[in-house]
N, C-alpha and C positions, 0 to 999 in steps of 0.2 A: 485426282485422275478423272477424265471424262466419264460420263454415265455409261457410254457404250462399252468401256473397258472395265466396268465395275466388277464383273465376275472373272476377270482374267487371272487373278491370283487365287482363285478358289481351288481347292482340291478335296477329294473325298476319301475319307477313311471310314468305310462302311460300318454304320449306316449314316454317319453324320458328315456334314460339310465343315471343312476348316479353311482358313485363309491366311495368306501372308500379306502384311501391310508394310509398305516401305515407309520409313521414317526419315528424318533428315540425315543425309549422308555425312559421316564424320570427316573432317579435314584434319588428319593427324599431322603432327610436325614431321619433317623429313628424317629426323634422327630417331623416330620411334618405329620399331618393327615388332608388332604384337606377337609374332612367331616366337620371340625370345623372351616374352614378357609374362609375368605373373599379374593377372588383372582381377580385381574385385569390384563389382559394380553394385551400387545402391539401388534398390527397387524404387518404383514410382518416379521414374525418369531422373533418378538422382545421379550424382557424379561417379567417376571411376577412379580407382586408385591403381597405379601402374608402377611396378618396379621389376628389376631384372629377375628372371626365373633362375634360382641357384642350381636347379637340376639340369640346366642346359648350358652348353659351352657357348659363350658369347664373347666376341672380340671386344675388349674393353678400350674405350676411347676416353681420354681425359682422366678425370679423377676416379679412382677405383672405389671410393667410398660409396656405399649403397645409397640410393636416392629414391624416394617414393614421390612420384608425380601424380597430380590430381588434375583430371580433365572433366569437362562437361560432356554431354552426349554428342556435341558437334566437333569434338577434338580441340576445343579451346582450353589452354592450360589455365587452371584457376590458382594453383599454388604448388609448392613442393616441400618435401621434409628431407633434410639431410639426416640420415639414420646413423646416429653416433652411439647407439646403445648396443646390446648384445645381439645374438643371432635372432633374426626375425623368423617366427614359426608360422603365424597365421595372421590374416587381416580379414576385416569385415566392416559392415556399416550398421550403425544403429538406426532406430526409428526416427532419431533427431538428425539424421544425415551427418553423424560424427564418425570418423574413421577410427576403428579400434584395432590396435596392433598388439599382438602377443609375442613376447620374446621368450627365449629359452629358460630363463630363470623365473618364469611364472609372474613376471611383471607385465601389467597391461597399460598401455599408454593410449590416451584419447585425444584426437585432434579434430579441429573443425575442418570444413571442406577447403579452407585456404591454407591449411598446413600449420595453423597455430596450435600449440599444445594447450590443452585444457585442464587435464588431470591425469594422474596415474594411481594405480592401486595394485596390490598383490593378490594372488589367488590362494596364498597360504604358504607357510614355512615348509610343509612336507613336499608340496609340489615344487618349491623353489630349490630344495636340496637335491631331489631325485632328477630334476631337469624334465623338460617337456619335449615330446617328439611331435605331437600334433595338437592343433587347437581348432575350435569351432566358435563362431559368433552366431547366436540364434535369438529369435524373438519369443518372449514369454509374456504371460499376463502382468508380470512385474516390471516389464521394460526389456532392455536388450541385455541378454546374458552372455556368459563366456564359459566354455567347457574346454578342459585340456586333458590330454592323455600323457602320462609320465612314462619315463623309460622302464619303470617297474610294472607297467600295465594297469596302473590305477587311473580312474577317471575322477576328476574334480569338477564341480559345477558351481557357478556363481550366477544367480538369476539377474542381478544388477550390481552396480558398483557400490551400493550402500548396504547390500545384504552380505552375510557371512558365507564363506564357501562351504559346500557340502561334498563329502567324499561318498561316492556311489559304492554300491556293494562290490565285493571281490568278483573277479572273473573266474569261473570254474576252469580248472586245469590252466592256470595262468601261464604255464611254461610254453604254451602254444601261442603263437603270434596271431593277432587279428589283422585282417586284410582291409577292412573298411569299418566305418562307424558313422552314426548320425544321431542328432538330438531330436527328441519328439516332445512337444508340449501338449499336455493333456489337463485342461482346466488350470488349476493353480500349481500343478506339479510338472516338472520336466524330467525325462529319464533318457537313458542312452540305449540305442540298438547297435550291436556289433556283429559284423559278419566274420566268421572264422571257419574255414574249410567249407563244409556242407551245412552249417548250422547258423542260426541267428541267436544272439544272446541278449536278453533284456535285463538292464540294470536299473532297477527302480529304487528310489530313495526310501530308506527305512528298512529294507530287506538286508539280510546278512550275506547272501550270495546270489549271483545272477541266475535268471531262468533261461534254460536252453530250449529252443524250438528247432527241430530237425526234420528231414524228409519233406521239405516244402516242394521240391522239384520231383517230377516223375522221371525225367530223363537223366541219364548219368552226367556228372560234372565233378570237378575236382574241388573248386572253391568259389565262394561268393566274392566278387572284387568290387562291386559298386552297390551302394544303398542310396535310395532317394526317397524322401518323405514329401508328400504334397504340400502345397502352401497352407492348406487348412489343417494339416497334420492328421488327416483321416485315412489316407491311402499310402501304400508302400510299394516301391519297385525295387527288385533285386536282379542283379546282373552277374552272370558267372563267367569264369575264364574260357568256357566253351561257347560263349555267345548266347546262352539261354537267358530269357527274360521272364521274370515272375511278377505278375501284378496282383494285388490283393489289398485287403484292409490292413490298417496299421497294426491291429492286434493279431494279425495272421490267422484269424479264424475263418475268414472268407477268401477264397481264391477266385480272381476274375478270369485269368488266363495264364497259360505258359506258352511262350513264343520263342522259337529258334530264329535268331537274327541271321544265322549263317556266317557270322563274322568271328574271326579268331583274334583280331587286333584289340587292343585296349581302348575302350571308349574314353573320350576326353571328359564329358559331363553327361548327366542324366537328370532331366527335370520334368515334372508333371505340368500338363496344360490344364489350367483351371477354366471352367466354363464362364462365359460372360453373362448368361441368363440366370445362373444359380451359383452355389458354392460347391458344386461337385467337380470331380476331375475324371475324364474318360480316356485320356491318352497321355503318353510320355514322349518327350523329345530326347533322342540320343545323338550326341555329336561324336563324329570320328574325324580324323584328319581328312579334309576335303569331301566330307560326306555327312548327311543329316538324315536320320531315320525317325519316323513317327509311328508308333505302335499304339493301338487303342485297347480297350478292355475286351473287345471281341476278337482280339488277335488278328485284326486287319492292319495293313501297313501302308505307308507312303514314304518315298525317299527322294532326296534332291542332292545333286552335286553342290559343293560349296567351296568357300576358300579354304586353304590348307589349315588355317587356325580360326577358331571361333569360340565365343564365350556366351554361355546361356545365362539368362537372368530370369529367375522365376518371379512372376507377377500374380496378382490376385485374379486376373482374368486372361492370362496367357503367358507366353514366354517370349522375352526379347532376345534377339540374336545380334551380337556385335562382332564385326570382322574388320579387317584392315580397310575394306572399301565399302562396307554397307552397314546399315542399321535397320533391322525389321523386327516385327512382332508377329508371332503365330498365335492365332486365336481359333477357338471353336466358333463357327459362324453363328452369330445371334439369330434366333429364330425369326424375329421380325424382319431382318435384312434378307434372310432366305425367302420369306414369304413374298417380298416385294420384287426381288431381282432374279429369282431362280427362273430358269427356262421353263416355259409353259406353266408358270404358277397360276393357280385359279383362286388365290386367296383375295379377300376383298381389298386389302391394301394394294396389291398389285394392279387390280382393276382401277382403283382410284388413281394411282400413279399414271397409268395410261390415259385416263379420262383427263387428267390435268394437262398432260403433254398435248393431247388432241385439242383441248380447249385453247391452248396457246397457239396452236396451228390453225384455229377457227375452223375445225373440222366437225361435221355432224356426228362423227363416231364418238365424240366426247359423251354425248348423251347415252349412247348404247353402253359404253363402258360403265358409265354412272349408274345405269339401271341395274347392272349386274351386282353392284355392291351397295345399292341404296338401303337394303334392309340391315346391313351391318356396317353402315358408314361410320358409326362412332368408333367401332373396333379398328376400322381402316385408318382413321385419322390418328387414333392412339399409336398404331404401329408405325405410321410414318414419322410421327414425332419421336418415338423411341428409337427407330432406325437412325434418324439423323444424329442422335446422341452417340451412336456407335461408330459413325463414320469419321474418317480422318481428313477426307478431301472436302474443302469448303464448298466447291461446286456441287458435289453430291448432297451435302448438307442443305444448300440453298434449294435444291430441286425438291427434296423431301419436305422441307418446311413450306415451300410454295404449294405442294400437294396438300399438306395439312390445312393451310389457310383456305385453299379451294374447297376442301371437304367440310370445313367448319361452318361455311356458309349454309349448310343444310342441317346443321344440328346446333345445340346449345351447350354451353358450359365447357367448351374446349378452348383453351387459350395456350398456344405454344410460345407465348412471349417470354415465359420463364426459361424455357429451354433454349430460346434464341440468345438470351443474355449469357447463359452458361456456355453455349457453344462459342460465342465470341471470346469469352475468357479462355476457353480450352484452345482455340486457334492461336490466341496471343501466346499462351504458355508454350505451345509447340513450335513457335517461331524460333529460327536458329539463334536469334539474339538472346532469347531466354533459355532455350534448350531444356525444357521440362516436358518431354513427350508423354503426357499421362492420358489415360482414357477417361470417359465419363464416369465409369464405375469407380475408378481410383479417385477421381475428383470428389465424388459423393462420399466416399469412405474417409478421405482425409479431412473433409469439410473446409469451408472457405477460410476459416481463421488460420489453419495450418498452411494452406496455399499462400495466403498473404505473408505469413511469417517467413516462409521459404524465399519469397520474392524479396522481402526486406533484407534477409540475411545475405542474399546474393547481391545486395545493393541496387536492385532494380526499383528504386523508390518511386519514380514517375509512373511506371507500369502498375506498381501496387496501389498507388493512389487512384489511378484510373479504374482499376478492377474494383476497388472498394466503392468508388462512386457508382460504377455500373451496377453493382449488386446491392446498393443502398446500405452499405456498411460504414461504420465510423472510420475516418481516415486520420484522426488526430494522432493516434499512437504511431502511425507510419511516419508522419512528419516529425514526430519526436525522435524516432530512430534516425531519420535523415539528419536531424540536428546533431545527434550524438556523433554521427559519422563526420560531419563538418568540424565539430569541435576537436575530434581526434586527428584530423588529416589536414585541415586548412590552417596555416600558420598565422594568417593575418587576422588579429582580434577584431579590428574595426569592421573588416569586410564580413567576417562570420556573424557578428552581431547584426549588421545591416541585412544580410540575407535572411537570417532567422526572423528578424522583425517583419520583413516583407512577406514571408510565407505565412507567419502566424497572425498577421493582422486581418486576414480574410475572415469575415463574419461567420462563414460556414464552418470554420474550425473551432471546435469547443473542447474544453476539458484538458487543454495543454498547460502544463505548468513550466514556467521558465526556470523554476528552481531545480527541477530534475536535470535540466540541461546544464545549469550552472554547477550543479553537483558533479557532473561528468567532467566539466572544465576544471573544477578543483582537483579532482582525482588525477587528472592529466597534467597537473602542475601549472595550469594557466588561470591564476587567480585574477588577473586583470580582465580577462574575458569573462570569468564568472561574475565579477562585479558589474560589468556592462549588462550582462543578462539579467542579473538580479534587479537592476534599476527598471527593467521593463515589467517585473512582477509587482502588481498593485497590492497583493495580499501580504501584509507585514508577517502575519502568523506563519507564512511559508518561507519567506526569504530571510527572516531574522535568524532562525536556527542554523542556517547554512553560513550566514555571516559570523556567527559565534564559532562555528567549526573552523572557519578560516582565520579565526583570531582577529577579525576586523571589528573590534569592539566599539570604535567611535561611530562607524556607520550603523552598527547594530542598535546602539542606544538611541541614535537619532531617528532611525526608522520606527523603533518601538514607541518612542515619545510621540512621534507624529501620528501613530495609529491610535493613541489614547487608551490602549489596552493595558490596564494596570498589572494584570497577570503576566503579560508578555514583558513588560518593563521589569517586573520582579525577577522573572527568569533570566533576563539579560544581566541585571545587577548581581545576581548570585553567581552566575558564570564568570563575570568579570572579577568578582571578589576572590574566586578560586584561582584565577590565572594571572592577575595583575598585582603590582605593588600598590599599596594603599595610596601613596602619593600620586601615582599615575592615574589611578582610578578616580581620585578626587578632582584631578585636573581635567579629566575626560567628561565627567558628569556635571561639572559646575555650569556649563553653558545650556544645560537642559533642566530647567526648574522643576518639572514634574518628576523626572527621574531622581533629581537631587532630594526632593521631598520624601519620595518613597524610600530612597536609600536611608535617609535619616530615620524614618520610621522603623525600617528593618533593624538598624543599629540600636535604636532606642529599646527594641524588644529583645534583642539577642546579644548585643555587645555595645553597651553604652560608652565604653572607654573609646571606641572607634569614633564616636560623635565628636570628641574633643579635636581629633585630627582634622575632621571636616571643617569645624568652626575655626580652627587655627589657620587652615589654608585659605579660608574665605576672610579671614580677619574680622569675623562676626563677634565683636566684643559683648554684645548684648546676649547672644546665644551662649557665649563662654561663661558669662556671669550666671545665667540661668542653669547651666550645666553644673557649676560649682555650688550653686545654691541647693539644687536638688541632692547632690552628693552630701553636702553638709547636713541637710535634714535627715537623710537616711543614716548617716554615720553619727548623728547627734554631735556634730562638731561645728554647729552653726557659729558659735561665738568666736572661735579661732579663725574662721574663714570670712567673717563679715567684712573685714578690711579689704581682703583680696576681691570679694564680690563687689564691693563699693567701688574700688578702683576700676574694675572691669566695666561697670555700668558708666562711670565717669568717662572712660575712653570711648565708650560707645555713644556718648552724648545723651545718656538717659539720666537727666539731672534729677527728676523726681525719685527714681529708683535709687540713685546714689545717696540722696539726702535721707531716704528711708533707711538705707543700710547704716548711715552714720547715727541716726536717731536710735535705731535698734541697738547699735553697739553701746551708746551712751546709757540707754535704759537698762540694759543688761548689767552694766557695771554698777548703776545706781541701785538696782534691785538687790545685787549682792551685798552692798554696803548697808542698805536698810534692813535686809533680812538678818544680818549679823547684829545690827544695832538694837532692833526691837524684837529679836527672837521670833520672827514670823517668816513663813515661806512665801516669798514674792517671785521666785524664779519661774520664768516661762509665762508670767502673766502679761496681758496687754496693759497699756497706759491706763485705760478705763478701769480695769480690774485692780491695778496697783493703787490708784487713787481711792477706789472704794474700800480696799483693805486698810489703808492708812486711816480713812475716816472712821471705819469700824473700830479701830484701836485708839481713836481720839487724837491722832496726830494731824491736826488741821493744818498747821504750818508746813509740815513736810508735803501734805497734799497740795497746798496752794503753791508751794515751790515747784513741784512737778508740773502743776497746771501752767505755771508761768514759763518754765523752761521748755516744755513741749508744746506750748501754744494750744492748750485745750481750750475750747470755746467755753464762755461763761455759761451758756444755756446748759451744756452737758455737765459742767461742774455743779450748778445749782440743782440739777436733777439728782446727781449723785448725793449731794448733802441732804436733799429733802428725803430721798429714799432711806438713806442711812439713819437720819434722826427719827424717822417714823418707825422704822423696824426696831429701833432701840427705845421707843416710846418716850423720847426726850422732847415733850410737847413745848416746854418753855424755851428750849433752845431753837425749836422750830419757829416759835413765835417771834423770838429775837431776830432770827434770819429774815422773817417776812418783813419786820419792821426796820431792819438795818438800812435797806435801800430798796428802791423799786426793783421788783423781780423781773429779770430778763425773760422769764418764761411765763409770766403772768401768775395768777393765784389759783387757777384751776388744778395744777398739780398738788398744791397744798390740801385742797378739799379732797382730791381723789385719794391721797395717801391716808388721810384721816379716816375716810369712809372705809378704806381697805382694812384698817385696823379697828373698825366698828367704834370709832370715837366721834359721835355726832356733835358732842358739845364743842370739840376742837374744830370740827368742820364748820359749825355755825359762825365761828369767828372770821372765817375767810371768804364765805359766800358773798357777803356784801361787797367785797373788793374785786369780785369776778366781773367779767363783762355782763352788761344788762341782758343780753339774749341767752346767757348761760345760768343766770341766777335761778329762774324757775326750774330749770332741769335739775340743778344740784339740790334745791329744796325738796323736790319730789323724790330724788334718790335717797335723801336723808329722812324721808317721811315727815318733813316738816310742812304739812299741807296748809296750815293757817298762813304761815309766812309765804308760801308759794302762791296762795290766792292773793295776798296783798301785793306781792311783787308783780304778778301778772296784771292786777288792776292798775297799779301805778304806771305800768308800761303800756296800758291799754291793749293788752295782748289777748284778744277774744279767743283766738285759736287755742292758746294754752289754756284758757278758762274752760273751753269745751273739753279739752283733754282731761282736765282735773275733774270735770263733771262726770266723766266716764269712769274715773278711777274707783275701784271697788271699795277702798277704805273710806272714801268720801261719801259714797252712795250709802254705806252702812252707818254713817254719822250724819244725823238729820241737821245738826247745827251748821256743820261745814257745807253740806249740800245746799242748805238755804242760802248761805253766804255766797256761794258760787253763783247760784242762780240770780241773786240780787245784783251781784257785780255785772253779770252778763246782761241783765235787763238795763242796768243804768248805762252801760257802755253802748248798748244797741239803741237805747232811748236817745242818747246824745247824738 
């Protein structure tokens, strides 16, 4: 509204000013007449639930089945509910904008604002049996609660859907009917106040019987017919059948006033007006057919003619009034607004506002007004900013913010930019397309996260994203909800995937997981779309679990293998093992070597029998042979399985392994024969050990036959003979062996075994037949120092002579030492 008319809707209820602010006029459908309707309105600019009032005679058109229609504040229908349950007793809205419907059998149904059922629960068996006559939906510290009164006069209370119901105390003299009742929340407890005749009964949980408070009114009356509790549950209003109004504290210990309205007709509603500046309440609004009355705590009044039917909605900073043709809010005038716009106001903010207007007009009077508020200009700027937040008219907001900017040029540390951002958001929310007419105080109470959530739930995704950007808040979760909506409502998989990709490829969008959206698509039965979305997710750890859930095992194992994450691959394989036939599993993983190897490792550790199936599927004969070989070792059945193992190796073209199996089989059979023949144990011995055992028992011919059959090298055979003969001290046989033919291993082993047996004399026989460079070494090891000196001198090995010269035994022997020195001298002289 223009500035000049800013005070046009002000009215005074002494000593305070109040105002009526016109909101967006609702455009109801032609078939909706609120006069015959039962209406429940959600606070904070929320939706309305409308159904036929069963207490009024209404001409029925079309289907007679009850229907609950849901509208926003502009009259646009958002959804409807075909009520096919029992008798509807009460309705109300939760703090999550859910419609709560209570039916006669104590069952509570919860719907969202589009009419979709979310849940249902019962208030208890006793309430269900005795039936319900009235119900209330209230807000508590635990959430949104439900209270019901039964036909037997008992009150049951449930503070939220997850808590158990509580039966409140008995009503004294319960044979007398109560005319009105209300729920009060005090801290973590909620209790009931009932009006009966001229008394108020308090039913507090934990007590055995209710507490009666009487004689609250001074003037005579018959009964209390209306009870109203303020939004903050601190103040109480009582209305009698004779038109008397009592205002006081909710505990009824303090009485504010008693006022005679002078009316005998039944009021429609009665609600407290909460202050904008604080959390107090100073006045109540009482609606009658075609009439509205406002009474404050000082017993002053103001009244207005109105539409025949109206609905009051209590808010945290006022009362909204909805009629067939209007939508308004009544508020106590904020003090800052009064200071600026009141007639003849002498407050600094008012002078600053006039100074700014004169400055725009380029009038010298601007400086005069400015001088009147210069000392308190910081207070004036603050009040202008605060007043802008309380205004609904954008032009008024702009004028006040221009004034604040004008004043901030004379002071520091005042920045109205934050308020400007919030005001832009508020004006957007109040637009008829959004239809959320909330105040600045309500916006601050709900906080931006709740506001964005409500926009998203109403499917105003574009507006929600712009609001988030404007307030520097993350927008990714909004886009994610938009994607959910697309998944659930757009049937074209390719188009949905394309749109989601376009939106999410923006670099400013962070923290969005395609897997969450794909999961929604899977829940909706759109697996093809889910797979398209999962292809966009680069993190295998996120999309592989969903692929498993969708039973897309081939894609899951492929993605896990590409990631190289062995733990993820193991998880996929275990899941596949639980849900697939082994043959199908083997065929699936055979194209993924890493997964196949990990699966083999798992089977090797947990179920080795499963390995054979894999090897057989792959026709891996070498692996099959190894599998049988390991089983034969563990079961001690090697002999009986060697033929099968050898055949598998042969089929796998492992010639060497096949020959080894054949040789091992022949050896085992030969060992059995020889063990029986010579009464020795040869079973399980290697070829080397078998020959050695035969040599020890003197069966040289058998040993030579095995050497020949199994192609044992001559060098190894000679070593075995030398070791065997030396260990048995058969020196003559050893000498015969040395002389039989040239030794393939030389004669150093002969010397070594003789010295090992401490037989120097035998060793002396073989040293001369050793290589030249080894003779001195062997003579020294045999302590034959004289021969060592001669051998070194013959070989002209000065180095060895010097080593001998240092030997302690030679040093202690003068003759040998002299001989060494002479040899060294002779060689050096030459």
